[in-house]
C-alpha positions as CSV (number, residue, x, y, z in Angstrom):
1,M,109.4,119.6,88.9
2,V,112.7,120.9,87.5
3,I,113.7,122.1,84.0
4,A,116.2,119.7,82.4
5,D,118.3,119.9,79.2
6,D,121.3,118.3,77.6
7,A,123.6,119.4,80.4
8,L,121.9,117.2,83.0
9,P,124.1,114.2,83.9
10,A,122.4,110.8,83.8
11,D,123.3,110.0,87.4
12,T,121.6,113.2,88.6
13,A,118.5,112.6,86.4
14,W,118.3,109.0,87.8
15,R,118.5,110.3,91.4
16,L,115.9,113.0,90.9
17,A,113.5,110.6,89.2
18,C,113.9,108.0,91.9
19,E,113.0,110.7,94.5
20,G,109.9,111.5,92.5
21,T,111.0,114.8,91.0
22,A,109.7,115.3,87.5
23,L,112.1,116.5,84.8
24,L,110.6,118.7,82.1
25,W,112.8,118.4,79.1
26,R,113.9,121.4,77.1
27,G,116.9,120.0,75.3
28,D,117.5,117.8,72.2
29,Y,114.9,115.1,71.6
30,Q,117.3,112.4,70.7
31,N,119.4,113.2,73.8
32,A,116.2,112.8,75.9
33,R,115.7,109.3,74.5
34,Q,119.3,108.5,75.3
35,L,118.8,109.8,78.8
36,L,115.7,107.7,79.3
37,S,117.7,104.6,78.3
38,A,120.5,105.6,80.7
39,I,118.0,105.9,83.6
40,A,116.6,102.5,82.7
41,R,120.0,100.9,82.7
42,R,120.7,102.3,86.2
43,I,117.4,100.9,87.5
44,D,118.1,97.5,86.0
45,R,121.5,97.2,87.6
46,K,119.9,96.5,90.9
47,P,118.6,92.9,90.8
48,L,115.3,92.1,92.4
49,K,115.8,90.5,95.9
50,L,113.4,87.7,96.8
51,P,112.9,86.4,100.3
52,A,114.3,82.9,100.8
53,G,111.5,80.3,100.3
54,A,109.1,82.8,98.8
55,D,106.1,81.1,97.1
56,A,105.0,81.8,93.5
57,S,102.4,84.3,94.6
58,T,104.9,86.4,96.6
59,R,107.5,86.3,93.8
60,F,104.9,87.4,91.3
61,H,103.7,90.3,93.6
62,L,107.3,91.5,94.2
63,Y,108.1,91.3,90.5
64,R,105.0,93.4,89.6
65,Q,105.9,95.9,92.4
66,A,109.4,96.3,91.0
67,Q,108.1,96.8,87.5
68,A,105.6,99.4,88.7
69,Q,108.4,101.3,90.5
70,R,110.5,101.1,87.4
71,A,107.6,102.5,85.3
72,R,107.0,105.4,87.8
73,T,110.7,106.3,87.7
74,L,111.0,106.3,84.0
75,G,107.7,108.3,83.8
76,M,109.4,111.3,85.5
77,L,111.0,112.5,82.2
78,L,108.4,114.8,80.6
79,V,108.0,116.6,77.3
80,T,105.5,119.3,76.2
81,L,103.2,118.9,73.2
82,D,101.5,122.0,71.8
83,A,97.8,122.1,70.7
84,Q,98.7,120.5,67.4
85,Y,100.7,117.6,69.0
86,Q,104.0,119.2,67.9
87,L,107.2,118.9,69.9
88,A,109.3,122.1,70.1
89,L,112.5,120.2,70.6
90,R,115.6,119.9,68.4
91,R,115.6,116.8,66.2
92,A,112.1,116.0,67.3
93,P,110.1,113.7,64.9
94,E,106.6,114.2,63.7
95,V,104.3,112.7,66.2
96,A,100.9,114.3,65.5
97,A,99.5,111.4,63.5
98,A,100.4,108.9,66.3
99,C,99.0,111.2,69.0
100,T,95.8,111.8,67.1
101,A,95.3,108.0,66.6
102,A,95.8,107.4,70.3
103,W,94.1,110.4,72.0
104,G,91.8,111.9,69.3
105,A,91.7,115.3,67.7
106,E,94.1,118.0,69.0
107,G,93.1,119.9,72.2
108,G,95.2,122.2,74.3
109,A,98.9,122.0,75.0
110,C,99.8,119.2,77.4
111,V,102.7,117.6,79.2
112,V,103.3,113.8,78.8
113,S,106.0,111.4,79.9
114,L,108.5,110.7,77.1
115,R,108.1,107.0,77.9
116,E,104.4,107.2,77.2
117,L,104.9,109.2,74.0
118,L,107.4,106.6,72.7
119,G,104.7,104.0,73.5
120,V,102.1,105.9,71.5
121,V,104.5,106.3,68.5
122,G,105.4,102.6,68.7
123,A,101.8,101.6,68.8
124,H,101.1,103.7,65.7
125,Q,103.9,102.0,63.8
126,W,102.4,98.6,64.8
127,R,99.1,99.8,63.5
128,L,100.6,100.9,60.1
129,K,102.9,97.9,59.6
130,G,101.1,95.2,61.4
131,V,102.4,92.5,63.7
132,A,103.2,89.0,62.4
133,V,101.3,86.2,64.2
134,A,102.8,82.9,63.3
135,A,99.7,80.9,64.3
136,L,97.6,82.9,62.0
137,G,100.2,83.1,59.1
138,A,99.3,86.7,58.6
139,R,99.7,90.2,60.2
140,I,97.3,91.9,62.5
141,H,97.0,95.6,62.9
142,P,96.5,96.5,66.6
143,H,95.3,100.0,67.6
144,Y,96.4,101.9,70.7
145,G,94.4,100.9,73.7
146,V,93.0,97.6,72.2
147,F,94.5,94.4,73.7
148,S,96.4,92.3,71.2
149,P,97.4,88.8,72.4
150,V,100.4,88.4,70.1
151,R,102.4,86.8,72.9
152,G,103.7,83.7,71.2
153,E,102.9,81.0,73.7
154,Y,99.3,81.9,74.2
155,V,98.4,82.2,70.5
156,E,100.3,79.1,69.7
157,L,98.8,77.2,72.6
158,V,95.3,77.9,71.3
159,A,96.4,77.0,67.7
160,R,97.9,73.7,68.9
161,A,95.0,72.7,71.2
162,P,93.0,69.7,70.2
163,L,90.5,71.7,68.2
164,P,87.8,69.3,66.8
165,A,87.8,69.3,63.0
166,D,84.0,69.1,62.9
167,T,83.6,72.3,64.9
168,A,80.6,74.3,63.8
169,L,80.8,77.3,66.1
170,A,83.7,78.6,68.2
171,V,83.6,81.8,70.4
172,D,86.5,84.1,71.4
173,V,85.3,86.0,74.5
174,G,86.9,89.4,74.8
175,T,88.3,89.2,71.3
176,G,90.2,92.5,71.3
177,S,92.2,92.8,68.1
178,G,90.6,89.5,66.9
179,A,94.0,87.6,66.7
180,I,92.7,84.5,68.5
181,A,89.4,84.4,66.6
182,L,91.3,84.7,63.3
183,A,93.8,82.0,64.3
184,I,90.9,79.6,65.0
185,A,89.1,80.5,61.8
186,S,92.4,79.8,59.9
187,E,92.9,76.5,61.7
188,L,89.2,75.3,61.2
189,P,88.1,76.4,57.7
190,A,84.7,74.8,58.1
191,A,83.9,76.6,61.4
192,T,82.1,79.9,62.1
193,V,83.9,81.9,64.7
194,L,82.2,84.5,66.9
195,G,84.2,87.2,68.5
196,S,82.6,89.0,71.4
197,D,83.7,92.1,73.3
198,T,82.1,94.9,75.3
199,S,84.3,97.5,73.6
200,A,83.0,99.0,70.3
201,G,86.5,100.2,69.5
202,A,87.9,96.7,69.9
203,L,85.2,95.2,67.6
204,E,86.1,97.8,64.9
205,V,89.8,96.7,65.1
206,A,88.8,93.0,64.9
207,A,86.6,93.7,61.9
208,D,89.5,95.5,60.2
209,N,91.9,92.6,60.9
210,A,89.4,90.0,59.7
211,E,88.9,92.0,56.4
212,R,92.7,92.2,55.9
213,C,93.0,88.4,56.5
214,G,90.2,87.5,54.1
215,L,88.2,86.0,56.9
216,R,85.4,88.5,57.3
217,D,82.7,86.2,56.0
218,R,83.6,83.5,58.7
219,V,84.3,85.7,61.7
220,R,81.2,87.3,63.1
221,L,81.6,90.1,65.7
222,V,79.1,91.0,68.4
223,R,79.1,93.5,71.3
224,D,78.3,91.3,74.3
225,D,79.2,90.7,77.9
226,L,81.0,87.4,77.9
227,L,78.5,84.7,76.7
228,G,75.3,86.4,77.8
229,A,73.5,86.5,74.5
230,L,74.4,82.9,73.6
231,V,73.2,81.7,77.0
232,R,69.9,83.5,76.5
233,K,69.5,82.0,73.0
234,R,70.5,78.5,74.3
235,A,73.1,78.4,71.6
236,Q,75.3,75.3,71.1
237,V,79.0,76.0,71.0
238,D,81.9,73.7,70.2
239,I,84.8,75.8,71.5
240,V,85.1,78.7,73.9
241,V,88.4,80.6,74.3
242,S,89.1,83.7,76.4
243,N,91.9,85.9,77.6
244,P,89.9,87.8,80.2
245,P,91.0,90.5,82.7
246,Y,92.7,88.8,85.6
247,I,94.5,91.5,87.6
248,A,93.4,91.9,91.2
249,T,92.2,95.3,92.2
250,T,94.6,95.0,95.2
251,E,97.4,95.4,92.7
252,R,96.1,98.7,91.4
253,G,98.6,100.6,93.5
254,I,101.6,98.8,91.9
255,M,100.4,99.1,88.3
256,D,102.2,101.1,85.6
257,R,100.8,104.6,85.8
258,D,100.7,104.9,82.0
259,V,98.6,101.7,81.8
260,L,96.2,102.9,84.5
261,E,95.7,106.3,82.8
262,H,95.2,105.0,79.2
263,E,93.7,101.5,79.4
264,P,90.0,101.0,80.3
265,H,90.0,99.5,83.8
266,E,87.4,97.0,82.9
267,A,89.9,95.4,80.6
268,L,92.5,95.1,83.4
269,F,90.9,94.4,86.7
270,A,88.6,91.6,87.9
271,G,87.8,91.9,91.5
272,H,89.9,91.6,94.7
273,D,91.6,88.4,93.5
274,G,91.5,88.9,89.8
275,L,89.1,86.0,89.2
276,D,85.6,87.7,89.0
277,V,85.4,87.5,85.2
278,I,86.5,83.9,85.2
279,R,83.9,83.1,87.9
280,R,81.2,84.5,85.7
281,L,82.5,82.9,82.5
282,L,82.8,79.3,83.7
283,P,79.0,78.7,84.4
284,Q,78.1,80.4,81.1
285,A,80.6,78.3,79.2
286,Q,79.1,75.2,80.8
287,K,75.7,76.1,79.6
288,V,76.6,76.7,76.0
289,L,79.2,74.0,75.3
290,V,78.1,70.9,73.5
291,P,79.0,67.5,75.1
292,G,82.8,67.3,74.9
293,G,83.1,71.0,74.0
294,L,86.4,72.6,74.7
295,L,87.1,75.6,77.0
296,L,90.5,77.5,77.0
297,V,91.0,80.4,79.4
298,E,94.2,82.3,80.2
299,F,94.8,83.5,83.8
300,G,97.5,85.1,85.9
301,A,100.8,83.3,86.8
302,A,99.9,82.8,90.4
303,Q,96.2,81.8,89.9
304,G,96.5,78.2,88.7
305,E,95.2,76.3,91.8
306,A,92.4,78.8,92.3
307,V,91.3,78.5,88.7
308,R,91.5,74.8,88.8
309,S,89.3,74.7,91.8
310,L,86.7,77.0,90.3
311,A,86.6,75.1,87.0
312,A,86.1,71.8,88.8
313,Q,82.8,73.1,90.1
314,H,81.5,73.2,86.5
315,F,83.6,70.7,84.5
316,E,84.6,67.1,85.2
317,R,87.8,67.2,83.1
318,V,90.1,70.0,83.9
319,A,93.8,70.5,83.2
320,I,96.3,73.4,83.4
321,A,98.9,74.2,80.8
322,K,102.1,76.1,81.6
323,D,103.8,79.0,79.8
324,L,107.5,79.2,78.7
325,A,108.5,80.3,82.2
326,G,106.9,77.3,83.8
327,H,104.0,79.1,85.3
328,D,100.5,77.8,85.3
329,R,98.8,79.9,82.5
330,V,95.9,78.4,80.6
331,L,92.9,76.4,81.8
332,I,91.8,73.5,79.5
333,A,88.4,71.9,80.3
334,R,85.9,69.8,78.5
335,A,82.2,69.7,78.9
336,A,80.7,66.3,80.0
337,G,79.8,63.9,77.2
338,R,82.5,62.7,75.0
339,H,85.6,61.0,76.3
340,E,88.5,62.5,74.4
341,V,91.9,62.5,76.1
342,L,92.6,65.9,77.7
343,D,96.2,67.0,77.1
344,A,97.3,68.9,80.2
345,Q,100.3,70.4,78.5
346,P,99.8,71.2,74.8
347,A,103.1,71.9,73.0
348,V,104.2,75.5,73.0
349,P,107.2,77.0,71.2
């Protein structure tokens, strides 16, 4: 670790960061932000080189590896927070409220990466202002550390899927911020929507968002592991949707360090191939779905064929929808019974 200030050239900072040398900042806060941007530009000048003929899985792995290295390098620029989450830097903003929301009440002084701190501040602004979700026609208010699927194509794909108008009960497994559950409730005004999650914090966020959207009376929230309680009750469900963890544990070494340190690992990883949660979900969904019931599950960009094969063990009608980049992304399956046409590629924006 070296002490850095406004006199440090960007090229020198970039070289030191690439070598793994931490830079403890003692200069102007706004200059530190500019330096971080300068380091990022230097990293991004070097394009990712892919082997000729590399398959989708290899390309995805190399991309994730490059992103992880980028995150590690940018994470080398550090700042000090005192016991009250104050920055003793010139032109530093007030960050105590954001840090308290993310990390809890003040403790002792600590050192954090500037990149992480900017993420915490940005997340707090999201929480205060909310994020517009087009499919919902409203804003949700995500909290730091709670997954919020606001990525347009996934939310829109669910909203544009052939959701039966006579749906009585739909379930969003791993509801997180509640965005998907709320989108379904908005689309199907006669349906009850159940959002399940293992995280009490996520359920609090989902409840807050449901209240803000005026849907609290139709969106029920329960702490549960996948569909376990519904299976035990032999419930009958019309629609099951899920955006489960699907990162392979073998990718742990190339993950963004900030993500690993501040996100619960059970929300990220799903076994050696990233499919453990989906393996458990599929037979449970088969048990609770009514004849012709609809299942929508998101998965990783290189997992399409594996997910299709797993789903075919439990459902006769299986299709895969692609995202905007052309990657297999969402499983669409129907329980045996009715004979609706299964659209393999719902429209996405």
